[in-house]
Backbone as numpy.savetxt, mean C-alpha at the origin, in Angstrom:
# Nx Ny Nz CAx CAy CAz Cx Cy Cz
-4.43 -30.14 39.93 -3.87 -29.38 38.25 -3.16 -29.95 37.44
-3.58 -30.66 36.39 -2.42 -31.08 35.72 -1.83 -30.37 35.05
-0.35 -31.03 34.72 0.53 -30.06 33.86 0.10 -29.43 32.85
-0.17 -30.16 31.98 -0.84 -29.76 30.68 -1.89 -28.25 31.28
-2.87 -28.21 31.41 -3.80 -26.94 32.00 -2.94 -25.94 32.93
-2.06 -26.43 34.04 -0.89 -25.40 34.24 -0.20 -24.32 32.97
0.26 -25.19 32.17 0.96 -25.06 31.29 0.00 -23.66 30.11
-0.73 -24.36 29.72 -2.00 -23.43 29.08 -2.30 -22.06 29.78
-2.56 -22.06 31.31 -3.24 -21.20 31.98 -1.96 -20.28 31.85
-0.68 -20.60 32.03 0.32 -19.66 32.06 0.76 -18.80 30.44
0.37 -19.38 29.69 0.56 -19.12 28.29 -0.55 -18.09 27.89
-1.81 -18.13 29.01 -3.27 -16.98 28.76 -2.56 -16.30 29.68
-2.21 -16.71 30.78 -1.35 -15.19 31.65 -0.94 -14.17 31.00
0.49 -14.61 30.27 1.46 -14.20 29.35 0.37 -13.37 28.35
-0.39 -14.21 27.67 -0.95 -13.31 26.37 -1.75 -12.08 26.76
-2.38 -12.23 28.06 -3.63 -11.64 28.56 -3.60 -9.99 28.27
-2.16 -9.51 28.73 -1.88 -7.89 28.50 -2.16 -7.37 27.01
-1.42 -8.33 26.03 -1.55 -8.05 24.90 -2.95 -8.24 24.11
-3.61 -9.63 24.89 -5.15 -9.67 24.44 -5.82 -8.20 24.81
-6.07 -7.89 25.99 -6.69 -6.64 26.60 -6.15 -5.53 25.39
-5.13 -5.25 25.21 -5.23 -4.16 24.59 -5.31 -4.08 23.48
-5.41 -5.50 22.44 -5.91 -5.52 20.88 -7.34 -5.62 21.03
-7.79 -5.87 22.43 -9.58 -5.79 22.60 -10.21 -4.65 22.15
-9.18 -3.49 23.17 -9.76 -2.60 23.68 -9.66 -1.37 22.51
-8.26 -1.82 21.78 -7.84 -0.57 20.64 -8.09 -1.04 19.08
-8.46 -2.70 19.05 -8.73 -3.21 17.92 -10.21 -4.04 17.48
-10.03 -5.08 18.44 -11.30 -5.69 18.14 -12.83 -4.78 18.21
-12.56 -4.10 19.86 -14.00 -3.21 19.95 -14.36 -2.24 19.16
-13.01 -1.66 18.53 -13.46 -0.37 17.53 -13.97 -1.06 16.32
-13.32 -2.26 15.73 -14.03 -3.00 14.49 -15.05 -3.05 14.93
-15.58 -4.06 15.66 -17.12 -4.12 16.21 -18.09 -2.95 16.26
-17.73 -2.18 16.86 -18.61 -0.93 17.10 -18.56 -0.46 15.83
-17.47 -0.32 14.80 -17.68 0.84 13.37 -18.99 -0.26 12.81
-18.48 -1.89 12.78 -19.70 -2.45 12.13 -20.98 -2.33 12.34
-20.94 -1.97 13.87 -22.70 -1.74 14.30 -22.62 -0.34 14.02
-22.21 0.25 13.85 -22.48 1.88 13.19 -22.78 1.86 11.74
-22.32 0.95 11.25 -22.38 0.95 9.65 -23.90 0.59 9.39
-24.66 0.46 10.34 -26.10 0.02 10.20 -27.18 0.93 10.40
-26.64 2.52 11.00 -26.88 3.54 11.62 -26.80 4.59 10.84
-28.01 5.71 11.20 -27.62 6.89 10.40 -27.59 7.67 11.88
-25.55 7.60 11.89 -24.87 7.91 12.86 -24.49 9.34 12.76
-25.14 10.39 13.20 -24.18 11.66 13.64 -23.38 11.95 14.58
-22.26 12.68 14.64 -21.26 12.68 15.06 -22.11 13.65 16.27
-22.81 14.77 16.10 -23.82 15.32 17.31 -24.69 15.25 17.34
-25.48 14.20 18.10 -27.03 13.92 17.71 -26.61 12.18 18.22
-28.33 12.07 18.17 -28.37 10.55 18.32 -27.96 9.61 17.09
-28.57 8.76 16.72 -28.26 7.50 15.91 -29.45 6.81 15.39
-29.69 6.38 14.17 -31.42 5.57 13.86 -30.89 4.31 13.07
-31.31 3.34 13.22 -30.94 2.17 12.71 -31.48 2.27 11.31
-31.08 1.99 10.23 -31.33 2.03 9.25 -30.81 0.85 8.23
-30.54 -0.01 8.87 -30.47 -1.48 8.10 -29.17 -1.38 7.09
-29.57 -1.79 5.92 -28.32 -1.68 4.63 -28.94 -0.27 3.83
-29.08 0.77 4.45 -29.57 1.97 3.89 -28.09 2.53 3.53
-27.31 2.72 4.19 -25.66 2.95 4.02 -25.40 2.27 2.91
-25.27 1.29 2.72 -24.50 0.45 1.86 -25.36 0.27 0.33
-26.33 0.55 0.65 -27.31 0.49 -0.58 -26.92 2.32 -1.10
-27.39 3.48 -0.44 -26.47 4.30 -0.91 -25.34 4.50 -1.74
-24.42 3.69 -1.17 -23.00 3.55 -1.70 -22.68 2.92 -3.09
-23.98 1.89 -3.30 -23.69 1.15 -4.57 -24.78 2.01 -5.31
-25.19 2.92 -5.12 -26.30 3.49 -6.05 -26.09 5.10 -5.88
-24.47 5.21 -5.86 -24.21 7.11 -5.20 -22.86 7.19 -6.45
-23.36 7.77 -7.61 -22.35 7.86 -8.77 -21.04 8.13 -8.12
-21.08 9.32 -7.15 -19.77 10.10 -7.04 -18.85 8.58 -5.91
-19.94 8.01 -5.32 -18.76 7.16 -4.39 -17.86 6.01 -5.78
-18.63 5.67 -7.02 -17.98 4.71 -7.76 -16.56 5.72 -8.59
-16.84 6.88 -8.57 -16.28 7.62 -8.86 -14.37 7.44 -7.86
-14.54 7.79 -6.87 -13.60 7.24 -5.80 -13.24 5.86 -6.17
-14.18 4.99 -6.71 -13.64 3.42 -6.73 -12.55 3.36 -8.01
-13.01 4.15 -9.19 -12.30 4.17 -10.71 -11.09 4.70 -10.09
-11.13 6.03 -9.13 -9.72 6.68 -9.09 -8.64 5.80 -8.25
-9.33 4.77 -7.27 -8.65 4.16 -6.41 -7.89 2.84 -7.59
-8.56 2.30 -8.02 -8.18 1.41 -8.98 -7.26 1.81 -10.00
-7.45 3.10 -10.33 -6.45 3.28 -11.36 -4.94 3.89 -10.66
-5.24 4.24 -9.26 -4.09 4.44 -8.42 -3.37 3.09 -8.50
-3.98 2.25 -8.01 -3.37 0.67 -7.64 -3.21 0.20 -8.86
-3.46 0.32 -10.51 -3.00 -0.27 -11.07 -1.71 0.06 -11.83
-1.46 1.47 -11.16 -0.28 2.36 -11.91 0.86 1.85 -10.53
0.35 2.07 -9.26 1.14 1.73 -7.84 2.01 0.44 -8.31
1.07 -0.73 -7.87 1.55 -1.85 -7.85 2.61 -2.20 -8.56
2.92 -2.35 -10.10 3.61 -2.87 -10.86 4.68 -2.19 -10.72
4.45 -1.03 -10.53 5.91 0.33 -10.80 6.65 -0.06 -9.46
5.97 -0.08 -8.50 6.66 -0.30 -7.07 7.09 -1.94 -6.86
6.69 -2.53 -7.62 7.50 -4.02 -7.78 8.51 -4.04 -8.47
8.41 -3.33 -9.78 9.47 -3.24 -10.85 10.47 -2.73 -9.91
10.23 -1.67 -9.39 11.29 -0.49 -8.92 12.22 -1.09 -7.70
11.33 -1.90 -6.94 11.65 -2.19 -6.18 12.54 -3.82 -6.29
12.11 -4.40 -6.75 13.24 -5.80 -7.55 14.55 -5.38 -8.11
14.17 -4.23 -8.93 15.66 -3.52 -9.61 16.48 -3.12 -8.35
16.20 -2.97 -7.18 17.03 -2.20 -6.70 17.57 -3.44 -5.33
17.03 -4.02 -5.25 17.46 -5.55 -4.58 18.15 -6.37 -5.32
17.91 -6.42 -6.81 19.37 -7.13 -7.51 20.36 -6.14 -7.49
20.22 -4.79 -7.42 21.41 -4.17 -7.06 22.14 -4.73 -5.87
21.16 -4.34 -4.91 21.74 -4.31 -3.86 22.54 -5.50 -3.00
22.03 -6.74 -4.15 22.19 -7.82 -3.74 23.76 -8.59 -4.00
24.54 -7.40 -5.22 25.55 -7.48 -5.26 26.98 -7.31 -4.71
27.94 -7.93 -4.43 29.01 -7.95 -3.63 29.81 -6.88 -3.95
29.68 -5.65 -3.16 30.37 -4.27 -3.37 30.78 -4.10 -1.93
31.53 -3.17 -2.19 31.91 -2.38 -1.05 31.23 -1.24 -0.23
30.46 -1.05 0.48 29.58 -0.01 1.33 28.27 -0.41 0.91
27.93 -1.97 0.76 26.34 -2.05 -0.11 25.44 -1.61 1.39
25.87 -2.36 2.91 24.68 -1.89 3.35 24.86 -0.40 3.77
25.63 0.79 3.87 25.23 1.95 3.45 24.20 2.35 2.29
24.39 1.66 1.12 23.33 1.95 -0.08 21.96 1.34 0.35
22.12 0.25 0.99 20.71 -0.25 1.91 20.11 0.57 2.65
20.94 1.37 3.67 20.41 2.20 4.59 19.93 3.51 3.55
20.91 3.94 2.74 20.01 4.78 1.54 18.57 5.17 1.45
18.49 3.33 0.44 17.47 3.64 0.17 16.34 3.21 1.24
16.45 2.86 2.35 15.43 2.47 3.11 15.37 3.49 3.97
15.66 4.86 4.13 15.56 6.29 4.75 14.15 6.68 4.78
13.81 6.50 3.06 12.07 7.26 2.97 11.33 6.61 3.72
11.43 5.17 3.83 10.27 4.53 4.31 10.16 4.84 5.65
10.86 5.10 6.72 11.04 5.49 7.97 10.64 7.27 8.41
10.80 7.69 7.03 10.50 9.37 7.06 9.33 9.44 7.26
8.98 10.85 7.83 7.11 10.97 8.13 6.49 10.99 6.80
5.60 10.31 6.52 4.82 10.34 5.36 4.00 12.04 5.04
3.99 13.09 5.96 3.27 13.83 5.57 4.63 14.95 5.51
5.71 14.62 5.58 6.75 15.55 5.28 7.19 15.40 3.83
7.18 13.76 3.50 7.72 13.50 2.28 6.61 14.42 1.17
5.27 13.90 1.62 4.25 14.69 0.87 4.27 16.09 0.65
4.70 17.06 1.77 4.86 17.98 1.60 6.19 18.49 0.77
7.34 17.77 1.17 8.29 18.17 0.33 7.89 17.85 -1.21
7.37 16.62 -1.87 7.33 16.70 -2.90 6.05 17.19 -3.29
5.04 17.96 -2.98 4.22 18.76 -3.34 5.21 20.24 -4.05
6.24 20.61 -3.25 7.17 21.78 -3.65 7.39 21.32 -4.54
8.10 20.22 -4.92 8.71 19.81 -5.79 8.41 19.92 -7.30
7.17 18.72 -7.17 6.07 18.97 -8.56 5.53 20.33 -8.48
5.17 21.58 -7.67 3.95 22.20 -8.16 4.66 23.15 -9.34
3.27 23.36 -9.78 3.46 24.02 -11.20 4.46 25.60 -10.83
4.54 25.87 -12.57 4.86 27.56 -12.20 6.73 27.30 -12.44
7.13 28.27 -12.36 9.06 27.99 -12.14 9.76 27.81 -10.93
8.74 27.98 -10.15 9.37 27.70 -8.53 9.56 26.34 -8.34
8.86 25.59 -9.22 8.77 23.66 -8.96 10.29 23.22 -9.59
10.87 22.16 -8.49 12.00 21.75 -8.91 11.78 20.92 -10.29
11.00 20.08 -10.59 10.67 19.45 -11.76 10.60 20.15 -12.92
10.13 21.35 -12.91 9.53 22.02 -13.70 10.91 22.80 -14.17
11.58 23.61 -13.24 13.18 23.76 -13.47 13.79 22.89 -14.46
13.93 21.74 -13.77 14.81 20.91 -15.01 13.86 20.82 -15.68
12.77 20.83 -16.68 12.12 20.55 -17.60 12.40 21.78 -18.38
12.36 22.85 -18.00 12.78 23.96 -18.91 14.01 23.88 -18.93
14.65 23.62 -18.36 16.58 23.51 -18.52 16.88 22.91 -19.92
15.57 21.67 -20.26 15.56 20.85 -21.62 14.96 21.39 -22.50
14.56 22.87 -22.42 13.86 23.44 -23.29 12.51 22.79 -23.79
11.78 22.01 -22.67 10.56 21.20 -22.72 9.39 21.92 -21.99
8.17 22.35 -22.15 7.19 22.95 -21.63 7.05 22.37 -20.32
6.83 23.35 -19.36 6.42 23.30 -17.74 5.17 22.43 -17.76
4.65 21.89 -16.73 3.36 20.68 -16.80 2.95 21.57 -15.08
1.96 21.70 -15.05 1.09 22.03 -13.34 1.04 20.26 -13.07
1.77 19.69 -12.44 1.96 18.32 -12.18 0.70 17.95 -10.96
0.75 18.65 -10.34 -0.44 18.38 -9.28 -1.81 18.88 -9.45
-1.95 19.76 -10.40 -3.00 21.02 -11.10 -3.59 20.11 -12.10
-3.26 19.22 -12.82 -3.48 18.60 -14.04 -3.91 17.26 -13.76
-5.58 17.01 -14.14 -6.21 15.93 -13.80 -5.69 15.02 -14.50
-5.10 15.00 -15.36 -4.34 13.89 -16.57 -2.86 13.63 -15.75
-2.16 14.28 -14.76 -0.88 14.34 -13.97 -0.77 13.96 -12.56
-2.12 14.14 -12.43 -2.10 14.48 -10.31 -1.95 13.07 -10.32
-2.57 12.18 -10.63 -2.58 10.48 -9.92 -0.85 10.04 -10.33
-0.50 10.25 -11.60 0.56 9.46 -11.50 1.59 10.13 -10.54
1.59 11.28 -10.71 2.55 12.16 -9.79 2.53 11.83 -8.16
1.27 11.64 -8.00 1.31 10.89 -6.76 1.74 9.46 -6.57
1.80 8.91 -7.34 2.19 7.32 -7.73 4.03 7.36 -7.47
4.23 8.59 -8.17 5.59 9.10 -8.15 6.49 8.76 -7.15
5.24 9.71 -6.10 5.99 9.79 -4.95 5.58 8.82 -3.70
4.62 7.83 -4.05 4.62 6.79 -3.33 5.45 5.79 -3.73
5.88 5.85 -4.86 6.88 4.53 -5.23 8.34 4.63 -4.74
8.84 6.13 -4.88 9.60 6.99 -4.07 9.73 6.65 -2.48
8.40 6.48 -2.03 8.73 6.72 -0.65 9.25 4.96 0.28
8.02 3.95 -0.92 8.30 2.46 -0.48 8.80 1.45 -0.88
9.68 2.52 -1.98 10.47 1.29 -2.65 11.41 0.54 -1.80
11.96 1.10 -0.77 12.91 0.35 0.19 12.31 -0.58 1.01
10.72 -0.11 1.42 10.70 -1.68 2.16 10.28 -2.66 1.24
9.94 -2.47 0.63 9.46 -3.94 -0.48 10.77 -4.28 -1.42
11.87 -3.47 -1.34 13.20 -4.18 -2.03 13.58 -4.71 -0.98
13.62 -4.78 0.55 14.26 -5.20 2.01 13.64 -6.77 1.62
12.44 -6.59 1.45 11.37 -8.46 1.27 12.19 -8.93 0.09
12.41 -8.22 -1.18 13.02 -8.71 -2.26 14.62 -9.37 -2.06
15.03 -8.48 -1.32 16.36 -8.62 -0.75 17.01 -9.94 -0.12
15.60 -10.36 0.84 15.47 -11.40 2.01 15.29 -12.83 0.93
14.47 -12.81 0.10 14.44 -13.70 -1.10 15.43 -14.43 -1.63
16.07 -13.14 -2.24 16.77 -13.43 -3.12 18.31 -14.23 -2.21
18.90 -13.69 -1.02 19.36 -13.80 -0.07 19.15 -15.34 0.09
18.09 -16.14 0.33 17.32 -17.46 0.53 17.70 -18.20 -0.62
18.03 -17.90 -1.58 18.32 -18.81 -2.75 19.72 -19.20 -2.38
19.83 -20.51 -3.24 21.09 -21.36 -2.59 21.78 -20.94 -3.90
23.15 -20.39 -3.90 24.05 -20.48 -4.90 24.27 -21.68 -5.75
24.05 -23.01 -5.47 24.17 -24.05 -6.02 23.16 -24.08 -7.42
22.02 -23.82 -7.02 21.16 -23.53 -8.25 22.07 -23.12 -9.43
22.39 -21.63 -9.14 23.33 -20.88 -10.27 24.32 -21.29 -10.42
25.13 -22.42 -10.01 26.15 -22.82 -10.40 26.04 -24.11 -11.47
25.03 -24.85 -10.86 24.77 -25.86 -11.98 24.14 -25.17 -13.07
23.33 -24.34 -12.65 22.78 -23.95 -14.45 23.58 -22.97 -14.95
25.21 -22.36 -14.27 26.37 -22.06 -15.65 27.15 -23.23 -15.96
27.01 -24.04 -15.39 27.96 -25.29 -16.11 27.11 -25.50 -17.21
25.60 -25.74 -17.23 24.99 -26.26 -18.34 25.02 -25.10 -19.41
25.82 -23.66 -19.21 25.60 -22.53 -20.38 24.38 -21.49 -19.87
24.04 -21.49 -18.39 23.00 -20.50 -18.95 23.50 -19.30 -18.29
22.92 -18.49 -19.37 23.57 -16.55 -19.11 22.59 -16.20 -18.24
22.91 -15.36 -17.83 22.28 -13.99 -17.07 20.87 -14.23 -17.12
20.34 -13.39 -18.09 19.03 -13.77 -18.50 18.22 -15.06 -18.23
18.73 -16.17 -18.50 18.45 -17.15 -18.27 18.33 -17.51 -16.71
19.43 -17.48 -15.85 19.03 -17.55 -14.77 18.59 -16.56 -13.79
18.16 -15.32 -14.03 16.62 -14.63 -13.62 15.45 -14.96 -14.01
15.63 -15.72 -15.32 13.94 -16.16 -15.68 13.73 -17.63 -15.15
14.69 -18.21 -15.20 14.67 -19.90 -14.66 14.71 -20.39 -13.19
15.63 -19.53 -12.76 15.66 -19.49 -11.50 15.50 -18.43 -10.30
16.12 -17.23 -10.50 15.62 -15.98 -9.35 13.95 -15.81 -9.28
13.51 -15.96 -10.61 11.92 -15.44 -11.03 11.16 -16.42 -9.64
11.00 -18.01 -10.45 10.51 -19.34 -9.82 10.59 -18.89 -8.50
12.01 -19.11 -7.92 12.23 -18.82 -6.32 12.12 -17.72 -5.52
11.61 -16.91 -6.39 11.28 -15.36 -5.65 9.57 -15.15 -5.57
9.21 -16.54 -5.78 7.58 -16.39 -5.54 6.84 -15.97 -4.55
7.48 -16.55 -3.64 6.99 -16.46 -2.26 6.84 -14.57 -1.60
8.08 -13.86 -2.06 8.50 -12.65 -2.01 7.22 -11.67 -2.96
7.49 -12.48 -3.87 6.37 -11.71 -4.32 4.89 -11.41 -4.65
4.43 -12.81 -3.99 3.35 -13.00 -3.45 3.03 -11.72 -2.26
4.05 -11.74 -1.23 3.92 -11.32 -0.13 3.75 -9.40 -0.16
4.56 -9.42 -1.19 4.87 -7.80 -1.57 3.25 -7.43 -2.51
3.27 -8.18 -3.37 1.61 -7.82 -4.30 0.66 -7.61 -3.04
0.63 -8.83 -2.29 -0.74 -8.63 -0.80 -0.40 -6.99 -0.46
0.75 -7.03 0.21 0.80 -5.47 1.22 0.99 -4.47 0.22
0.98 -4.49 -1.50 1.05 -3.31 -1.95 -0.67 -3.36 -2.58
-1.27 -4.13 -2.65 -2.38 -3.93 -3.12 -3.71 -3.43 -1.88
-2.87 -3.79 -0.51 -3.74 -3.15 0.45 -3.38 -1.70 0.52
-2.07 -1.65 0.85 -1.74 -0.32 1.18 -2.13 0.74 -0.04
-2.27 0.30 -1.30 -2.80 1.04 -2.62 -4.57 1.39 -2.37
-5.27 0.39 -2.02 -6.22 0.43 -2.22 -6.83 1.26 -0.50
-5.94 1.78 0.27 -6.16 2.57 1.84 -5.22 3.76 1.21
-4.90 3.90 0.26 -4.10 5.35 -0.20 -5.04 6.70 0.59
-4.32 7.16 1.38 -4.72 8.54 1.97 -4.07 9.56 2.04
-2.80 9.42 2.29 -2.21 10.46 3.16 -1.25 11.31 1.71
-0.78 10.80 0.93 -0.14 11.67 -0.30 -1.33 12.59 -1.02
-2.81 11.49 -1.14 -3.76 12.52 -1.53 -4.66 13.74 -0.88
-4.27 13.26 0.50 -4.90 14.48 1.62 -3.99 15.46 1.60
-2.44 15.26 1.54 -1.56 16.18 1.60 -1.02 17.10 0.53
-0.77 16.51 -0.55 -0.65 17.09 -1.78 -1.94 17.65 -2.94
-3.36 16.88 -3.18 -3.98 17.47 -3.94 -5.47 17.70 -3.39
-5.60 17.07 -1.88 -6.90 17.29 -0.86 -7.92 16.39 -1.89
-7.50 15.81 -2.64 -8.98 15.03 -3.79 -8.97 15.51 -4.99
-8.44 16.77 -5.29 -8.53 17.39 -6.73 -7.40 16.97 -7.55
-7.36 17.76 -8.70 -8.03 18.34 -9.20 -9.24 17.99 -9.76
-10.43 18.25 -9.64 -11.72 18.06 -10.36 -11.72 16.62 -9.48
-11.65 16.44 -8.80 -11.89 14.81 -7.88 -11.45 14.08 -8.58
-9.84 14.38 -9.39 -9.57 13.10 -10.23 -8.56 11.92 -9.31
-8.35 12.44 -7.82 -7.84 11.83 -7.25 -7.92 11.50 -5.58
-9.57 11.78 -5.62 -9.87 11.55 -4.47 -10.31 9.82 -4.44
-9.86 9.47 -3.27 -9.85 7.96 -2.99 -10.78 7.26 -2.18
-10.76 5.92 -2.22 -11.33 5.52 -1.35 -11.63 5.98 0.37
-10.25 5.67 0.50 -9.81 6.33 1.75 -10.30 7.70 2.24
-9.86 8.33 1.04 -10.19 10.15 1.12 -11.57 10.44 1.36
-12.74 9.34 1.19 -14.04 9.45 1.03 -14.49 9.27 2.34
-13.68 8.04 2.83 -14.27 8.10 4.25 -13.70 8.97 5.11
-12.59 9.40 4.71 -12.57 10.71 5.85 -13.27 11.70 5.38
-13.58 12.20 4.49 -14.68 13.53 4.34 -16.12 13.14 4.69
-16.73 11.79 4.47 -17.81 11.44 5.50 -17.53 11.32 6.87
-16.39 10.88 7.33 -16.35 11.20 8.60 -15.88 12.73 9.24
-15.56 13.74 7.94 -15.68 15.09 8.50 -17.04 15.94 8.54
-18.09 15.21 7.96 -19.24 16.13 7.62 -20.02 15.32 8.40
-19.36 14.16 9.65 -20.21 14.13 10.45 -21.07 12.84 10.45
-21.01 12.07 9.31 -21.56 11.08 8.61 -20.98 9.88 9.10
-20.86 9.63 10.41 -20.49 8.34 11.37 -20.63 7.05 10.84
-21.95 6.99 10.34 -22.55 5.78 9.99 -22.36 5.58 8.31
-22.16 6.21 8.13 -21.56 6.32 6.60 -20.29 6.07 6.24
-19.59 6.57 6.57 -18.12 6.35 6.94 -17.66 5.05 7.15
-18.39 4.54 8.64 -18.06 3.16 8.60 -18.88 2.00 7.56
-19.67 2.34 7.09 -19.92 1.73 5.37 -18.71 1.51 5.13
-18.37 2.75 4.32 -17.24 2.67 3.14 -16.21 1.93 3.95
-15.96 2.15 5.36 -14.66 1.12 5.60 -14.53 0.07 5.44
-15.91 -0.90 5.42 -16.23 -2.15 5.80 -16.19 -2.61 4.24
-16.77 -1.82 3.37 -16.63 -2.19 1.99 -15.37 -2.28 1.68
-14.64 -1.29 1.91 -12.67 -1.38 1.35 -12.28 -2.58 2.15
-12.97 -3.07 3.61 -12.12 -4.10 4.18 -12.74 -5.31 3.64
-13.82 -5.27 2.76 -14.25 -6.67 2.23 -13.55 -6.44 0.73
-13.09 -5.83 0.19 -12.34 -6.00 -0.67 -10.78 -6.14 -0.99
-10.37 -5.15 0.39 -9.20 -5.85 0.67 -9.05 -7.76 0.62
-10.00 -7.87 1.76 -9.93 -9.60 1.87 -10.12 -10.42 0.63
-11.11 -9.43 -0.17 -11.27 -10.52 -1.57 -10.15 -10.49 -2.34
-9.57 -9.44 -2.80 -8.28 -9.46 -3.21 -7.26 -10.28 -2.87
-7.12 -10.42 -1.61 -6.10 -11.19 -1.07 -6.37 -12.48 -1.10
-7.13 -13.06 -1.29 -7.47 -14.31 -1.39 -7.20 -14.72 -3.46
-7.73 -13.84 -3.84 -7.46 -14.41 -5.13 -6.09 -14.40 -5.12
-5.55 -13.49 -5.07 -3.66 -13.16 -5.16 -3.19 -14.86 -4.52
-3.63 -14.95 -3.32 -3.03 -16.04 -2.52 -3.75 -17.46 -3.27
-4.87 -17.22 -4.33 -5.66 -18.86 -5.44 -4.18 -18.25 -5.95
-3.96 -17.11 -7.00 -3.26 -17.38 -8.02 -1.87 -17.47 -8.04
-1.17 -17.26 -6.92 0.18 -17.24 -6.62 0.78 -17.73 -5.33
-0.23 -18.60 -4.52 0.03 -19.04 -3.28 0.35 -20.35 -3.27
0.53 -21.31 -4.13 0.70 -22.58 -4.11 2.06 -23.13 -3.89
2.05 -23.85 -3.29 3.09 -24.48 -2.95 4.31 -24.87 -3.99
5.34 -24.54 -3.96 6.33 -25.12 -5.21 7.37 -25.85 -4.23
7.48 -27.54 -5.59 8.53 -28.03 -5.31 9.55 -27.90 -6.26
10.62 -28.03 -5.68 12.12 -27.50 -6.63 12.73 -29.00 -6.43
């Protein structure tokens, strides 16, 4: 046996446990779901081959397009809001101040907190009437109280607020890593030429942060399209289906025992994620020369 072949076999030997786990818990379920999407598959009973009928039903079902519209609405609110807030936090945490490591920890704590616990907490904070903490603050300013989660016009922005608060530390950490990778020599040379802070940010920081911006935008789009946790806990898809997302619709299809339809919804969501990721890489992923 040649040395090269022994090296390859050794590599595969060490990779085998991880590949087996991935095969059993990732690749096999994904392939099985793809197969189920072409069947009328019931949780209690048999299954019948229906071909593309599940996909055709989705594309002709107005109720599904309402969930797509809600998901896009959430995405268009959540992505820019989280990007701006996390970038602002990263810029603040990049400043040389005492105790900045503790500030970084504080901003990251919501990320590692249970999503269900966070959603329950914010559901209490945003509840309508005088018991809600936000309404108590609004009333102290002599402003009208709102039903933040019971009003179709306010429910989705409220969920976006919770999502931004929970995830901003994660994306700020990525921005912070990008900021610290920028050489100080660029800023020093620009200051010698008389550049002010805005010019430094616009012409040096933003262009050199493009890899971090691309990564954050891809992760945010994927997370937004798969939004489920806050919707399930805080509104249950209501009021008047105004917060029912595609991922929540998938869960409801599974809950009704329509496993074939749920699998079809999952693969439609998967294709949407892949397409958006490729478009983002095409628009923002080109290499830069400095």
